[in-house]
C-alpha positions in Angstrom: 72.8 -9.0 -8.7 70.0 -8.4 -11.1 67.3 -7.5 -8.5 69.7 -5.0 -7.0 70.3 -3.3 -10.3 66.6 -3.2 -11.0 66.1 -1.6 -7.6 68.7 1.0 -8.3 67.2 1.8 -11.7 63.8 2.1 -10.1 65.2 4.4 -7.4 66.9 6.6 -10.1 63.7 6.8 -12.1 61.8 7.8 -8.9 64.4 10.5 -8.2 64.0 11.9 -11.7 60.3 12.1 -11.3 60.7 13.9 -7.9 63.2 16.3 -9.4 60.9 17.0 -12.4 58.0 17.8 -10.1 60.1 19.7 -7.6 61.7 21.9 -10.3 58.4 22.6 -12.1 57.6 26.4 -11.7 53.9 25.6 -11.1 54.9 23.2 -8.3 57.2 25.9 -6.8 54.4 28.5 -6.8 52.0 26.0 -5.3 54.5 25.3 -2.5 55.0 29.0 -1.9 51.3 29.6 -1.8 50.7 26.7 0.6 53.5 28.0 2.9 52.1 31.5 2.9 48.6 30.3 3.7 50.0 28.1 6.5 51.8 31.2 8.0 48.7 33.3 7.5 46.5 30.7 9.3 49.0 29.7 12.1 50.3 33.0 13.3 47.0 34.4 14.6 46.1 31.1 16.2 49.6 30.9 17.7 49.2 34.3 19.2 45.7 33.4 20.6 47.1 30.2 22.1 50.0 32.1 23.6 47.8 34.7 25.2 45.3 32.1 26.5 48.1 30.0 28.0 49.6 33.0 29.8 46.2 34.1 31.1 45.5 30.6 32.4 48.9 30.2 33.9 48.6 33.5 35.8 45.1 32.5 37.1 46.3 29.1 38.3 49.5 30.4 39.9 47.8 32.8 42.3 45.7 30.6 44.6 43.3 32.5 46.8 41.9 31.7 50.2 39.2 34.3 49.9 36.6 34.5 47.1 33.3 36.1 46.2 30.2 34.0 46.2 26.5 34.7 45.7 23.8 33.7 48.1 20.5 32.2 46.9 19.0 35.6 46.6 21.9 37.0 44.5 23.6 39.0 47.2 27.4 38.9 46.9 29.4 37.8 49.9 33.1 37.4 50.7 33.9 33.9 51.8 36.9 33.9 54.0 36.4 30.6 55.9 39.9 29.3 55.1 41.6 32.5 56.4 39.5 32.4 59.6 40.4 28.8 60.2 44.1 29.5 59.7 43.9 32.4 62.1 42.1 30.2 64.6 44.9 27.6 64.4 47.4 30.3 65.0 45.6 31.8 67.9 44.1 28.7 69.6 46.8 26.0 69.3 50.2 25.7 71.0 53.1 27.1 69.0 54.6 23.6 68.7 51.3 22.0 67.5 51.4 19.8 64.4 48.5 19.8 62.0 47.6 16.9 59.8 46.4 18.1 56.4 46.8 17.6 52.7 50.0 19.0 51.3 48.3 22.0 49.5 46.5 23.1 52.7 49.7 22.4 54.5 51.5 25.3 52.7 48.8 27.7 53.8 48.6 26.4 57.3 52.4 26.9 57.6 52.4 30.3 56.0 49.2 31.8 57.5 48.5 29.7 60.5 52.2 29.6 61.5 51.9 25.9 62.5 53.9 22.9 61.3 52.0 20.4 59.2 52.2 16.6 58.7 51.1 15.8 55.2 
């Protein structure tokens, strides 16, 4: 009864206050300015995040079995141990051989070494 009517009256009063603030021209300008600043701030960072994400995804989606390294004296060398090992498997094991390996090496053993893997 009475508590419910007080609650409705309080809700109506709160809505009047919200409408008064919301309809205020200064409040409207402030909301527009905050929205413009948010867009101004977010768009460049969104572009930067997008570019970084795509660059990272491309780098991670192209695994390599050969890479450059530097020796202790600074000389650059090409490390191709994985490729050599896969070729050794291909050339030195029977065609029906099975190789036990982690699943990620298994894909390379199957593709490059031409052997079935047990992961």
